[in-house]
Structure formats: structure tokens, C-alpha cells
VEXVEX-805989 format. One record per atom (N, C-alpha, C, CB): residue in one letter; atom name; x, y negated, z negated. Coordinates in steps of 0.05 Angstrom, whole numbers, plus 5000, padded with zeros to 4 digits. Each point is the difference from the previous one (the first is absolute). Glycine has a CB too. Example, Ala and Ser with C-alpha at 12.3 -4.5 7.8 and 13.67 -1.06 7.14 Angstrom:
<pts>
residuo;atomo;X;Y;Z
A;N;5264;5114;4844
A;CA;4982;4976;5000
A;C;5018;4976;5000
A;CB;4962;5023;4975
S;N;5031;4956;5039
S;CA;5016;4976;4999
S;C;4985;4978;4986
S;CB;5024;5013;5043
</pts>
This chain:
<pts>
residuo;atomo;X;Y;Z
M;N;3368;7057;4684
M;CA;5003;4975;4978
M;C;4989;4980;5030
M;CB;5052;5013;4950
E;N;4932;4971;5042
E;CA;4978;4985;5029
E;C;5031;4980;5006
E;CB;4925;4992;4982
T;N;5079;5003;5044
T;CA;5012;4982;5013
T;C;4983;4970;5003
T;CB;5023;5045;5022
Q;N;4988;4938;4958
Q;CA;5001;4968;4993
Q;C;4990;4997;5037
Q;CB;5051;4986;4948
T;N;4928;5002;5065
T;CA;5006;4981;5024
T;C;5010;4975;4995
T;CB;4966;5020;5020
I;N;5056;4979;5002
I;CA;5018;4976;5003
I;C;4986;4973;5014
I;CB;5040;5037;5005
L;N;4949;4942;4968
L;CA;4988;4979;5019
L;C;5019;4978;5008
L;CB;4957;5009;4979
H;N;5067;4984;5001
H;CA;5016;4978;4999
H;C;5027;5004;5008
H;CB;4972;4986;4968
R;N;5039;4998;5048
R;CA;5035;5001;5003
R;C;5011;4974;4986
R;CB;5001;5025;5049
I;N;5029;4987;4934
I;CA;5011;4969;5001
I;C;5032;5007;5008
I;CB;4966;4974;4957
K;N;5043;5006;5044
K;CA;5029;4996;5011
K;C;5009;4995;4968
K;CB;4999;4977;5058
A;N;5025;5042;4955
A;CA;5030;4987;4980
A;C;5028;5003;5001
A;CB;4973;5005;4974
K;N;5042;4979;5018
K;CA;5033;4993;5016
K;C;5018;5024;4974
K;CB;4997;4926;5022
L;N;5017;5069;4981
L;CA;5019;5017;4983
L;C;5023;4981;4988
L;CB;4992;5044;5031
Y;N;5019;4943;4935
Y;CA;5010;4987;5000
Y;C;5032;5017;4977
Y;CB;4948;4960;5019
E;N;5070;5030;4985
E;CA;5018;5013;4984
E;C;4990;4999;4968
E;CB;5038;4988;5037
N;N;4957;5030;4950
N;CA;5001;5004;4956
N;C;5023;4979;4998
N;CB;4992;5064;4981
L;N;4998;4915;5001
L;CA;5020;4986;4983
L;C;5000;5017;4981
L;CB;4996;4955;5010
L;N;4993;5060;4982
L;CA;5012;5012;4972
L;C;5011;5028;4998
L;CB;4967;4973;4982
T;N;5037;5023;5039
T;CA;5027;5026;5012
T;C;5027;4989;5004
T;CB;4966;5026;5029
E;N;5043;4989;4965
E;CA;5032;4995;5017
E;C;5004;5021;5028
E;CB;5026;4990;4947
D;N;4955;5024;5056
D;CA;4989;5016;5026
D;C;5010;4986;5038
D;CB;4951;5011;4956
P;N;5052;4997;5053
P;CA;5004;4969;5015
P;C;4975;5018;5027
P;CB;5072;4968;4988
N;N;4928;5054;5004
N;CA;4977;5009;5015
N;C;4973;5006;4987
N;CB;5034;5016;5026
D;N;4955;4969;4952
D;CA;4977;5011;4985
D;C;4987;4963;5006
D;CB;5023;5054;4955
F;N;4949;4958;5058
F;CA;4989;4983;5005
F;C;4964;4989;4987
F;CB;5041;5016;5036
V;N;4955;4963;4966
V;CA;4973;5004;4989
V;C;4975;4983;5020
V;CB;5026;5004;4946
A;N;4957;5002;5050
A;CA;4977;4996;5034
A;C;4979;4978;4984
A;CB;4996;5063;5031
R;N;5011;4915;4980
R;CA;4979;4978;4995
R;C;4973;4993;5022
R;CB;5045;4981;4976
V;N;4934;5013;5021
V;CA;4976;5005;5016
V;C;5009;4974;5016
V;CB;4958;5027;4968
S;N;5043;4973;5069
S;CA;5002;4974;5014
S;C;4964;4989;5001
S;CB;5053;5017;5034
S;N;4944;4962;4948
S;CA;4974;4986;4985
S;C;4993;4991;5030
S;CB;5012;4981;4943
E;N;4968;5024;5064
E;CA;4985;4986;5024
E;C;4998;4963;4988
E;CB;4964;5056;5017
R;N;5020;4939;4971
R;CA;4989;4976;4989
R;C;4989;5005;4980
R;CB;4995;4980;5035
S;N;4998;4995;4953
S;CA;4996;4996;4976
S;C;4966;4996;4989
S;CB;5052;4982;5007
L;N;4924;5028;4995
L;CA;4977;4988;5003
L;C;4985;4995;4972
L;CB;5000;5023;5046
N;N;4982;4952;4956
N;CA;4991;4987;4973
N;C;4968;5012;5007
N;CB;5037;4947;4990
V;N;4950;5051;4994
V;CA;4958;5008;4980
V;C;4993;5004;5032
V;CB;4978;4954;4944
A;N;5029;5018;5071
A;CA;4986;4992;5024
A;C;4999;5015;5022
A;CB;5010;4963;4986
Q;N;5013;5037;5022
Q;CA;5014;5022;5024
Q;C;4987;5035;4992
Q;CB;5058;4964;5004
V;N;4934;5036;4970
V;CA;4996;5034;4995
V;C;4974;5001;5002
V;CB;5035;5013;4969
C;N;4948;4962;5024
C;CA;4978;5002;5003
C;C;4990;4997;5031
C;CB;5000;4985;4951
T;N;5001;5008;5066
T;CA;5013;4991;5028
T;C;4996;5038;5010
T;CB;5047;4944;4987
S;N;4969;5060;5012
S;CA;5015;5037;5006
S;C;4971;5021;4980
S;CB;5079;4985;4994
A;N;4918;4996;4988
A;CA;4967;5021;4983
A;C;4975;5005;5024
A;CB;5003;4971;4943
A;N;4994;4991;5065
A;CA;4981;5007;5010
A;C;4997;4997;5038
A;CB;4984;4988;4945
T;N;5049;5022;5066
T;CA;5000;4995;5029
T;C;5005;5035;5001
T;CB;5022;4940;5014
R;N;4997;5063;4971
R;CA;5016;5032;5006
R;C;4975;5017;4983
R;CB;5067;4989;4998
G;N;4938;4999;4972
G;CA;4988;5025;4983
G;C;4966;5007;5000
G;CB;5043;4987;4967
G;N;4939;5005;5044
G;CA;4978;4995;4998
G;C;4984;4985;4984
G;CB;5010;5029;5017
A;N;5003;4954;4966
A;CA;4988;4990;4974
A;C;4971;4987;5011
A;CB;5050;4987;4972
D;N;4928;5021;5006
D;CA;4975;4986;5009
D;C;4991;4971;4986
D;CB;4986;5050;5008
V;N;5030;4939;4988
V;CA;5011;4969;4996
V;C;5018;4987;5013
V;CB;4991;5009;4966
S;N;5008;4960;5041
S;CA;5015;4991;5012
S;C;5022;4990;4989
S;CB;4967;4997;5022
A;N;5061;5003;4992
A;CA;5016;4992;4986
A;C;5010;4983;4978
A;CB;4996;5015;5033
P;N;4989;4956;4972
P;CA;5000;4977;4976
P;C;4983;5006;4984
P;CB;5012;4966;5021
S;N;4966;5051;4978
S;CA;4986;5017;4979
S;C;5017;5016;4978
S;CB;4968;5004;5037
M;N;5048;5012;4985
M;CA;5023;5014;4990
M;C;5006;4992;4972
M;CB;5018;5002;5045
Q;N;5004;4976;4975
Q;CA;5022;4988;4980
Q;C;4986;4983;4980
Q;CB;5038;4997;5035
H;N;4935;4981;4972
H;CA;4996;5003;4968
H;C;4993;5019;4986
H;CB;4993;4967;5004
A;N;4992;5061;4998
A;CA;4998;5004;4975
A;C;5027;5019;4984
A;CB;4945;4994;5014
V;N;5076;5011;5011
V;CA;5030;5010;4990
V;C;5010;4972;4981
V;CB;5016;5035;5050
D;N;4985;4942;4960
D;CA;5012;4976;4986
D;C;4987;4995;4969
D;CB;5007;4979;5050
L;N;4970;5033;4947
L;CA;4976;4992;4967
L;C;5007;5029;5002
L;CB;4950;4956;4997
F;N;5064;5068;5005
F;CA;5002;5030;4987
F;C;5032;4985;4989
F;CB;4967;5052;5039
L;N;5051;4940;4975
L;CA;5031;4999;4993
L;C;4995;4982;4983
L;CB;5029;5012;5039
T;N;4955;4961;4958
T;CA;4996;4980;4989
T;C;4991;5018;4969
T;CB;4989;4961;5049
E;N;5001;5051;4951
E;CA;4983;5007;4975
E;C;5023;5015;4979
E;CB;4947;5008;5032
M;N;5066;5023;4987
M;CA;5020;5007;4994
M;C;5017;4986;4986
M;CB;4990;5021;5030
A;N;5023;4956;4976
A;CA;5030;4992;4990
A;C;4981;4984;4977
A;CB;5046;4994;5047
Y;N;4932;5000;4955
Y;CA;4990;4988;4973
Y;C;5000;5034;4975
Y;CB;4959;4946;5033
L;N;5026;5071;4982
L;CA;5000;5015;4974
L;C;5026;5012;4990
L;CB;4955;5009;5012
L;N;5059;4992;5013
L;CA;5032;5019;4983
L;C;5014;4971;4987
L;CB;5018;5050;5044
C;N;4979;4936;4961
C;CA;5014;4977;4983
C;C;4982;5001;4968
C;CB;5014;4964;5051
D;N;4969;5048;4952
D;CA;4981;5007;4965
D;C;5012;5022;4992
D;CB;4950;4989;5008
G;N;5070;5022;5015
G;CA;5015;5027;4985
G;C;4984;5029;5009
G;CB;5012;4968;4951
Y;N;4961;5030;5078
Y;CA;4991;5017;5002
Y;C;5034;5015;5016
Y;CB;4936;4980;4996
S;N;5053;5055;5007
S;CA;5003;5002;5034
S;C;4980;5010;5013
S;CB;5041;5006;4997
I;N;4970;4996;5022
I;CA;4979;5000;5029
I;C;5016;5025;5014
I;CB;4986;4939;5010
N;N;4998;5080;5001
N;CA;4997;5020;5009
N;C;4982;4998;5030
N;CB;5009;5017;4949
T;N;4999;4972;5072
T;CA;4980;5010;5022
T;C;5003;5022;5015
T;CB;4993;4960;5002
G;N;5018;5057;4984
G;CA;5003;5019;5013
G;C;5026;5006;5025
G;CB;4950;4992;4983
Y;N;5047;4987;5029
Y;CA;5029;5002;5024
Y;C;5024;4981;4983
Y;CB;4966;4998;5057
F;N;5016;4987;4922
F;CA;5031;4997;4989
F;C;4989;4983;4969
F;CB;5038;4993;5057
T;N;4993;5020;4929
T;CA;4987;4985;4969
T;C;5020;4986;4989
T;CB;4970;5036;4985
A;N;5012;4941;4997
A;CA;5018;4966;4997
A;C;4996;5000;4973
A;CB;4989;4965;5045
S;N;5025;5029;4941
S;CA;5007;4994;4975
S;C;5024;4967;4986
S;CB;4990;5063;5011
V;N;5009;4931;4971
V;CA;5019;4982;4991
V;C;5016;5010;4973
V;CB;4969;4962;5022
H;N;5059;5030;4989
H;CA;5014;5018;4985
H;C;5018;4973;4982
H;CB;5002;5051;5041
I;N;5012;4937;4936
I;CA;5022;4998;4982
I;C;5020;5003;5010
I;CB;4980;5010;4971
R;N;5043;4971;5036
R;CA;5029;5008;5004
R;C;5016;4991;4981
R;CB;4994;5000;5043
G;N;5028;5012;4951
G;CA;5022;4985;4975
G;C;4995;5016;4975
G;CB;4998;4948;5017
V;N;5019;5046;4974
V;CA;5008;5011;4968
V;C;4991;4987;4978
V;CB;5038;5013;5016
F;N;4955;4997;4965
F;CA;4991;5001;4973
F;C;5010;5003;4977
F;CB;4978;5009;5022
N;N;5040;4970;4974
N;CA;5021;5018;4979
N;C;4987;5005;4969
N;CB;5045;4977;5026
S;N;4943;5013;4968
S;CA;4981;5011;4970
S;C;4975;4998;5002
S;CB;5029;4987;4971
P;N;4960;5034;5014
P;CA;4966;5006;5002
P;C;4989;4960;5004
P;CB;4994;5062;4953
N;N;5017;4926;5022
N;CA;4983;4976;5001
N;C;5000;4976;5025
N;CB;5006;5011;4949
E;N;5016;5006;5066
E;CA;5003;4968;5024
E;C;4976;4998;5011
E;CB;5047;5004;5018
H;N;4948;4968;4995
H;CA;4974;4996;5016
H;C;5023;4991;5028
H;CB;4950;4980;4956
F;N;5020;5029;5065
F;CA;5014;4996;5020
F;C;5008;4971;5011
F;CB;4978;5042;5006
N;N;5034;4954;5006
N;CA;5024;4982;5014
N;C;5007;4985;5017
N;CB;5007;5022;4989
P;N;4977;4972;5032
P;CA;5002;4996;5028
P;C;5030;4990;5009
P;CB;4949;4989;4999
Q;N;5064;5004;4988
Q;CA;5036;5007;5005
Q;C;5011;5018;5006
Q;CB;5004;4981;4977
K;N;4976;5031;5006
K;CA;5022;5041;4992
K;C;4985;5018;5016
K;CB;5011;5003;4940
H;N;4957;4992;5058
H;CA;4993;5022;5008
H;C;4975;4987;5020
H;CB;5018;5035;4954
S;N;4973;4990;5058
S;CA;4985;4982;5029
S;C;4971;5025;5007
S;CB;5062;4974;5031
I;N;4918;5018;4986
I;CA;4977;5012;5001
I;C;5001;5008;5028
I;CB;4976;4977;4962
A;N;5029;5053;5053
A;CA;4984;5000;5026
A;C;4985;5027;5012
A;CB;5033;4963;5010
F;N;4956;5032;5004
F;CA;4980;5022;5007
F;C;5018;5008;5020
F;CB;4949;4985;4990
E;N;5037;5053;5009
E;CA;5010;5030;5022
E;C;4989;5004;4995
E;CB;5030;5017;5008
F;N;4972;5000;5015
F;CA;4974;5003;5028
F;C;5020;5039;5001
F;CB;4986;4926;5045
Q;N;4997;5084;4955
Q;CA;5003;5029;5006
Q;C;4985;5018;5025
Q;CB;5007;4992;4952
Q;N;5007;5019;5068
Q;CA;4976;5013;5016
Q;C;4988;5028;4994
Q;CB;5021;4974;5034
G;N;4954;5028;4973
G;CA;4970;5015;4982
G;C;5004;5015;5025
G;CB;4957;4966;4965
A;N;5026;5054;5025
A;CA;4996;5030;5010
A;C;4986;4996;5032
A;CB;4991;5024;4943
Q;N;4989;4952;5055
Q;CA;4989;4996;5029
Q;C;5020;4993;5020
Q;CB;4960;4985;4982
L;N;5069;4999;5014
L;CA;5025;5002;5015
L;C;5018;5018;4997
L;CB;4994;4963;5001
R;N;5019;5053;4987
R;CA;5002;5015;4999
R;C;4993;5027;5017
R;CB;5004;4968;4969
R;N;4969;5024;5043
R;CA;4985;5029;5008
R;C;5001;4985;5033
R;CB;4959;5024;4949
E;N;5043;4950;5061
E;CA;5010;4990;5021
E;C;5026;5002;5005
E;CB;4969;4978;4996
L;N;5049;5032;4990
L;CA;5030;5000;5004
L;C;5001;5030;5023
L;CB;5021;4973;4941
Q;N;4964;5042;5043
Q;CA;4998;5024;5026
Q;C;4993;4991;5020
Q;CB;4989;5032;4978
T;N;4999;4956;5031
T;CA;4999;4994;5030
T;C;5018;4985;5008
T;CB;4959;5005;5001
V;N;5062;4991;4988
V;CA;5025;4981;5021
V;C;5021;5017;5005
V;CB;4996;4955;4979
E;N;5018;5045;5053
E;CA;5018;5006;5009
E;C;5021;4980;4997
E;CB;4975;5027;5023
V;N;5055;4979;4970
V;CA;5024;4972;5008
V;C;5012;5009;5014
V;CB;5008;4977;4967
D;N;5004;5010;5055
D;CA;5004;5000;5019
D;C;5043;4986;4992
D;CB;4928;4997;5024
I;N;5089;5016;4969
I;CA;5035;4982;4993
I;C;5003;4992;5029
I;CB;5032;5031;4959
L;N;4973;4948;5043
L;CA;5010;4978;5025
L;C;5027;5013;4998
L;CB;4971;4948;4997
G;N;5045;5054;4987
G;CA;5034;5005;5002
G;C;5008;4976;4981
G;CB;5008;5021;5056
V;N;5016;4979;4939
V;CA;5022;4983;4986
V;C;4991;4969;5017
V;CB;5047;5045;4989
A;N;4936;4936;4979
A;CA;5007;4977;5013
A;C;5024;4990;5003
A;CB;4965;4993;4989
D;N;5031;4980;5033
D;CA;5026;4984;5016
D;C;5026;4992;4974
D;CB;4959;4970;5044
S;N;5048;5024;4957
S;CA;5021;4999;4982
S;C;5007;4974;4990
S;CB;5015;5037;5022
S;N;4961;4952;4984
S;CA;5004;4959;4993
S;C;4975;5002;4969
S;CB;5004;4964;5072
A;N;5009;5014;4919
A;CA;4991;4991;4966
A;C;4965;5014;4999
A;CB;5035;4938;4994
A;N;4976;5066;4980
A;CA;4972;5010;4999
A;C;4988;4992;4968
A;CB;5012;5044;5038
V;N;4970;4951;4945
V;CA;4995;4998;4973
V;C;4982;5015;4996
V;CB;5013;4963;4994
L;N;4992;5064;4983
L;CA;4988;5018;4996
L;C;4984;5003;4975
L;CB;5031;5011;5028
Q;N;4981;4968;4956
Q;CA;4980;5005;4969
Q;C;5000;4976;4990
Q;CB;5012;5046;4985
V;N;4976;4941;4995
V;CA;5008;4975;4990
V;C;4987;5003;4973
V;CB;5004;4972;5045
T;N;5013;5027;4928
T;CA;4995;5009;4976
T;C;4999;4965;4992
T;CB;5025;5059;4993
D;N;4957;4937;4987
D;CA;4996;4975;4978
D;C;5013;5008;4978
D;CB;4956;4984;5013
V;N;5068;5005;4977
V;CA;5015;5011;4985
V;C;4981;4991;4967
V;CB;5054;4998;5039
K;N;4935;4987;4964
K;CA;4992;4990;4969
K;C;4964;5022;4996
K;CB;5029;4929;5003
T;N;4965;5077;5018
T;CA;4972;5020;4989
T;C;5011;5036;5017
T;CB;4944;4945;5003
G;N;5073;5053;5005
G;CA;5009;5019;5000
G;C;4985;5018;5029
G;CB;5014;4990;4942
S;N;4963;4988;5080
S;CA;4981;5006;5020
S;C;5026;5000;5022
S;CB;4946;4975;4982
V;N;5041;5049;5036
V;CA;5004;5018;5026
V;C;4986;4979;5020
V;CB;4997;5056;4980
N;N;5016;4944;5045
N;CA;4979;4987;5017
N;C;4975;4987;4990
N;CB;5015;5032;5025
D;N;4987;4949;4957
D;CA;4963;4993;4993
D;C;5008;4972;4982
D;CB;4967;5060;4992
L;N;5034;4931;4992
L;CA;5008;4981;4980
L;C;5028;4985;5006
L;CB;4974;5030;4967
I;N;5026;4940;5034
I;CA;5019;4992;4998
I;C;5001;4970;4977
I;CB;5006;5028;5050
T;N;5014;4971;4932
T;CA;5001;4981;4982
T;C;5006;4972;5015
T;CB;5014;5037;4965
P;N;4982;4938;5032
P;CA;5006;4981;5002
P;C;5026;4992;4976
P;CB;4950;4996;5025
N;N;5083;4994;4983
N;CA;5013;4992;4987
N;C;5019;5030;4979
N;CB;4962;4950;5009
R;N;5032;5069;5010
R;CA;5016;5026;4990
R;C;5008;5010;5019
R;CB;4980;5010;4966
N;N;5032;5012;5036
N;CA;5028;5017;5011
N;C;4975;5016;5006
N;CB;5056;4998;4972
L;N;4945;5004;5071
L;CA;4992;5014;5016
L;C;5021;5027;5007
L;CB;4973;4955;5014
K;N;5015;5066;4985
K;CA;5032;5025;5015
K;C;4988;5002;5027
K;CB;5019;5041;4956
I;N;4992;4957;5066
I;CA;4999;5005;5023
I;C;5022;5031;5009
I;CB;4986;4940;5003
A;N;4998;5079;5011
A;CA;5013;5024;5003
A;C;4994;4997;5030
A;CB;4994;5031;4954
G;N;5037;4980;5059
G;CA;4993;5001;5032
G;C;5019;5005;5011
G;CB;4971;4973;5003
H;N;5038;5028;5027
H;CA;5010;5006;5018
H;C;5020;4971;5018
H;CB;4957;5043;4996
K;N;5066;4958;4991
K;CA;5016;4984;5014
K;C;4986;4966;5001
K;CB;5017;5049;5028
I;N;4978;4950;4941
I;CA;4990;4968;4994
I;C;5014;4981;4989
I;CB;4967;5018;4995
K;N;5050;4990;5005
K;CA;5028;4975;4984
K;C;4994;4980;5017
K;CB;5047;5029;4984
I;N;4957;4943;5001
I;CA;4990;4984;5018
I;C;5031;4982;5008
I;CB;4940;4999;4977
A;N;5065;5003;5044
A;CA;5020;4996;5010
A;C;5007;4983;5029
A;CB;4999;5038;4969
G;N;5021;4935;5030
G;CA;4995;4991;5026
G;C;4997;4977;4993
G;CB;4984;5033;5022
D;N;5017;4943;4999
D;CA;5006;4976;4994
D;C;4968;4984;5011
D;CB;5063;5006;5006
N;N;4922;5009;5009
N;CA;4976;4991;5015
N;C;4979;4985;4980
N;CB;5007;5040;5033
P;N;4985;4934;4971
P;CA;4983;4990;4975
P;C;4975;5017;4989
P;CB;5014;4955;5019
D;N;4980;5058;4997
D;CA;4976;5028;5003
D;C;5004;5012;4984
D;CB;4995;5009;5037
N;N;5028;5005;4948
N;CA;5009;5026;4990
N;C;4989;4992;4972
N;CB;5046;5016;5030
G;N;4943;5005;4959
G;CA;4985;4997;4973
G;C;4971;5022;4993
G;CB;5017;4944;5008
V;N;4981;5050;4964
V;CA;4978;5018;4993
V;C;4972;4974;4999
V;CB;5038;5044;4965
Y;N;4943;4969;5054
Y;CA;4977;4981;4999
Y;C;4975;5012;4987
Y;CB;5017;4979;5041
L;N;4961;5002;4945
L;CA;4983;5018;4995
L;C;4967;4990;5006
L;CB;5039;5017;4966
I;N;4953;4994;5062
I;CA;4971;4994;5014
I;C;4987;5000;4986
I;CB;5002;5013;5033
N;N;4978;4956;4960
N;CA;4976;5007;4990
N;C;4983;5009;5030
N;CB;5004;4963;4951
Q;N;4973;5057;5033
Q;CA;4987;5012;5018
Q;C;4969;4987;5001
Q;CB;5034;5043;4994
I;N;4959;4938;4996
I;CA;4980;4981;4992
I;C;5003;4969;5028
I;CB;5007;5020;4931
S;N;5028;4967;5060
S;CA;4999;4972;5014
S;C;5020;5012;5020
S;CB;4989;4958;4961
Q;N;5025;5067;5043
Q;CA;5025;5006;5019
Q;C;5023;4987;4996
Q;CB;4973;5007;5030
A;N;5031;4968;4941
A;CA;5026;4991;4995
A;C;5020;5008;5001
A;CB;4983;4986;4983
R;N;5037;5011;5024
R;CA;5021;5029;5001
R;C;5019;4979;4969
R;CB;5009;5030;5077
I;N;4997;4978;4896
I;CA;5013;4987;4975
I;C;5029;5024;5007
I;CB;4948;4980;4956
K;N;5072;5002;5052
K;CA;5024;5006;5001
K;C;5019;4999;4958
K;CB;4991;4976;5069
I;N;5012;5053;4934
I;CA;5018;4998;4970
I;C;5025;4988;5002
I;CB;4983;5040;4985
D;N;5024;4938;4987
D;CA;5023;4992;5009
D;C;5024;5016;4994
D;CB;4979;4960;4996
P;N;5036;5039;5028
P;CA;5024;5023;5000
P;C;5021;4993;4978
P;CB;4997;5010;5053
T;N;5000;4976;4921
T;CA;5023;5006;4976
T;C;4964;5011;4982
T;CB;5065;4948;5000
D;N;4914;5065;5014
D;CA;4983;5020;4973
D;C;5010;5028;5015
D;CB;4943;4969;4982
I;N;5072;5029;5041
I;CA;5003;5037;4999
I;C;5019;5009;4981
I;CB;4992;5006;5049
V;N;4997;5004;4936
V;CA;5027;5007;4982
V;C;5014;5021;5009
V;CB;4980;4986;4961
V;N;5012;5042;5054
V;CA;5013;5014;5010
V;C;4999;5005;5027
V;CB;4999;5010;4961
N;N;5019;4992;5059
N;CA;4998;5001;5028
N;C;5012;5024;5009
N;CB;5001;4953;5005
N;N;4997;5070;4991
N;CA;5004;5019;5018
N;C;4983;5010;5020
N;CB;5022;5005;4969
P;N;4990;5010;5054
P;CA;4988;5012;5023
P;C;4973;5023;4987
P;CB;5056;4996;5031
S;N;4934;5012;4952
S;CA;4990;5018;4990
S;C;4982;4988;4985
S;CB;5034;5028;5006
E;N;4980;4945;4978
E;CA;4977;4989;4974
E;C;5007;4979;5001
E;CB;4992;5030;4969
L;N;4978;4952;5026
L;CA;5010;4968;4991
L;C;4991;4994;4975
L;CB;4998;4981;5043
I;N;4996;4995;4935
I;CA;4982;5003;4980
I;C;5017;4968;5001
I;CB;4981;5061;4972
V;N;4989;4935;5022
V;CA;4995;4969;5012
V;C;4989;4993;4977
V;CB;4990;5001;5052
V;N;5014;4968;4940
V;CA;4975;4985;4989
V;C;4981;4985;5004
V;CB;5022;5006;4986
L;N;4950;5004;5010
L;CA;4973;4986;5016
L;C;4998;4972;4989
L;CB;4971;5044;5006
P;N;5016;4944;5014
P;CA;5002;4970;4992
P;C;4965;4996;4988
P;CB;5045;4981;5045
D;N;4954;4997;4957
D;CA;4974;4991;4979
D;C;4977;5005;5021
D;CB;5022;4957;4965
L;N;4960;5071;5037
L;CA;4989;5003;5030
L;C;4972;4994;4982
L;CB;5034;5042;5041
P;N;4939;4954;4982
P;CA;4984;5007;4988
P;C;4983;5016;5001
P;CB;5012;4974;4994
V;N;4960;5033;4994
V;CA;4985;5021;5002
V;C;4994;5004;5026
V;CB;4985;4994;4958
S;N;5030;5028;5061
S;CA;4984;5008;5020
S;C;5007;5023;5020
S;CB;4989;4955;4993
T;N;5020;5056;5023
T;CA;5014;5032;5000
T;C;5017;4985;5024
T;CB;4960;5050;4985
F;N;5064;4960;5014
F;CA;5028;4996;5018
F;C;5002;5026;5015
F;CB;5026;4970;4967
K;N;4998;5025;5046
K;CA;5016;5026;5019
K;C;5031;4992;5004
K;CB;4953;5013;5031
V;N;5058;5006;4951
V;CA;5028;4995;5009
V;C;5023;5000;5025
V;CB;4986;5011;4962
E;N;5025;4970;5045
E;CA;5017;5000;5032
E;C;5032;4992;4988
E;CB;4953;4975;5041
V;N;5063;5037;4976
V;CA;5020;5000;4994
V;C;5012;4995;5020
V;CB;4993;5021;4968
V;N;5024;4954;5040
V;CA;5009;4999;5026
V;C;5040;4997;4989
V;CB;4941;4972;5032
T;N;5071;5042;4990
T;CA;5026;5009;4996
T;C;5015;4998;5029
T;CB;4983;5033;4958
Q;N;5043;4961;5032
Q;CA;5020;5010;5029
Q;C;5022;5019;4993
Q;CB;4996;4954;5023
Y;N;4990;5067;4961
Y;CA;5022;5021;4983
Y;C;4994;5014;5024
Y;CB;5000;5003;4939
G;N;5029;5011;5058
G;CA;5000;5026;5025
G;C;5028;5020;4972
G;CB;4993;4962;5079
V;N;5006;5054;4929
V;CA;5018;5017;4986
V;C;5030;4997;5005
V;CB;4962;5030;5000
S;N;5041;4966;5027
S;CA;5036;4991;5004
S;C;5004;4970;5007
S;CB;5012;5048;5021
V;N;4966;4939;4986
V;CA;5010;4969;5013
V;C;4960;4987;4997
V;CB;5059;5017;5051
L;N;4942;4961;4945
L;CA;4980;4980;5004
L;C;4987;5010;5027
L;CB;5025;4958;4976
L;N;4947;5043;5016
L;CA;4990;5000;5027
L;C;4991;4967;5014
L;CB;4981;5054;4985
K;N;5029;4934;5040
K;CA;4989;4981;5014
K;C;4977;4980;4993
K;CB;5018;5032;5026
E;N;4955;4986;4967
E;CA;4981;4985;5001
E;C;4984;5015;4971
E;CB;5002;4985;5061
P;N;4983;5004;4923
P;CA;4993;5009;4977
P;C;4975;5023;5009
P;CB;5017;4950;4970
R;N;4979;5072;5005
R;CA;4985;5015;5010
R;C;4972;5002;4975
R;CB;5047;5025;5032
T;N;4935;4979;4963
T;CA;4984;4990;4989
T;C;4983;5036;4992
T;CB;5002;4938;5027
A;N;4993;5059;4938
A;CA;4985;5031;5002
A;C;4987;4984;4979
A;CB;5029;5052;5016
V;N;4940;4948;4986
V;CA;4980;4998;4991
V;C;4980;5024;4988
V;CB;5012;4964;5028
F;N;4990;5045;4941
F;CA;4993;5014;4977
F;C;4968;4999;5006
F;CB;5043;4988;4965
D;N;4945;5039;5048
D;CA;4976;5010;5003
D;C;4976;4995;4979
D;CB;5029;5029;5024
K;N;4981;4975;4951
K;CA;4980;4994;4977
K;C;4993;4979;4994
K;CB;5012;5028;4986
I;N;4956;4961;5004
I;CA;5002;4971;4996
I;C;5004;5008;4959
I;CB;4960;4971;5058
L;N;5048;5006;4937
L;CA;5006;4993;4976
L;C;4987;4978;4995
L;CB;5038;5020;5000
T;N;4960;4984;4969
T;CA;4971;4980;4985
T;C;5021;4992;4978
T;CB;4942;5028;5005
V;N;5055;4942;4991
V;CA;5002;4991;4971
V;C;4993;5003;4978
V;CB;5004;4982;5019
A;N;5013;5027;4965
A;CA;4990;5008;4968
A;C;4996;4978;4990
A;CB;5022;5038;4991
</pts>
């Protein structure tokens, strides 16, 4: 069997597995370096990858491709780039053969899956486990209750389920609470404390406010401790970017 050359290395930390009762059961989460946009990827391709066009020219072409891809997806086509496949799906239950699409009950979402090219790239990746993450608060998963979307879509004025570790909102510091950080304007939107309907150490359920169409990150600020409140709040920011549905 041919040995694949290792070209990449990613780092990960271990976190308590909240889906089991075994205290010695962990899951690994990648310690993400940072999020890159199209312009930064194109710059990398021009400076490191040996691209034969300039970064601005490449970005222009990529933007044209993505715009046209989105247009065709909305016409019901599926797209296979080799690196990923994309398609549009209808979510929700239809209770009779004659029922029509109802935006109040049903939703449309894009779905992406890795393709053969990306799967081949994974063979060149080595993982370094950095040990168990510290015991501070951590947001591990976000679920949009209306659509069932995990770590992706969020729906204004509907419930959002936040799973994590030591995320219960506790303490009298005015900064404590659940926030949505707009990734375009960087505005911090604090969820009204009365809209936190479930407040447990490993799970929060909140009612989202009337959000604009944009992308967001979830931030939890709390003084919660297992046996005693912390003197100062600590912050847990979810590393996934969420999009208003």
C-alpha cells in the first residue's frame, strides 16, 4: 500500500462528550487558526500556490463563479465542482398530497457535501491532539429549532438551542448574557434575559430577536462556576459562522 505524503498538520483539543454519561469520553475539536475570505485565499494562491493570474483577477473570477452558481442553484440545479457538491433542499413536512409550499411551515436551504477531490486531500493531513481543553466555558454546537439546521442557519424570532460546557448564565455582572456578533458590522446584539427559556450548564435555549439578513457568531458571557460564582465573567465564542435563514 502506497504511503501518502503528509502535507498538512492541524491541531485539535479534546472536550467532554456531552452525548454520553462517561466522564472519560471525549470528542476532538479542531483549533481553528482563523477564517479566511475569498480575497485572502486568492492572495495565498498568487503568492504561495503559483497561480498564473493576479490575486484581484482571481477574486473577480471566483466572485463571478459563485454568483452564477447561486443563481443556478436557485433554479434547482445541483453543482459538482469535484471539491464539493451543492444543491437546494426543501425542509418541513407536507401533511397531504395537495399541500402547497408554506414559508411559515417549510423552508429552503442550500446543502454542501465534500467531493472526491477534498476526500483525497484529507489523506495528506496529520492531526496533533493537544490534550484536554481547559475547563472554561465552551460553546460546542448550535441548533436552529425551526429548521433543524446544525451550526449553519438561524431563524429570527424562533428558538435557538446552544449546547456547550459551563455556559449557564449566572452572576450579577451586567455583561453576562447571550450575544450575537454581526460578522459584517461587528455589532453585538444582546438577547433579552427574559428570552433565555432554558438555562442549564450544558444547554441554553433562547428566543432570537428580529435579526437582519447577515452572518453571526454566538457569544456567551457568564460567571457560572461548578461550586461558586466567578469573580469576573468569562466569554465563550462559537467558532462557526451562522447565517440568518
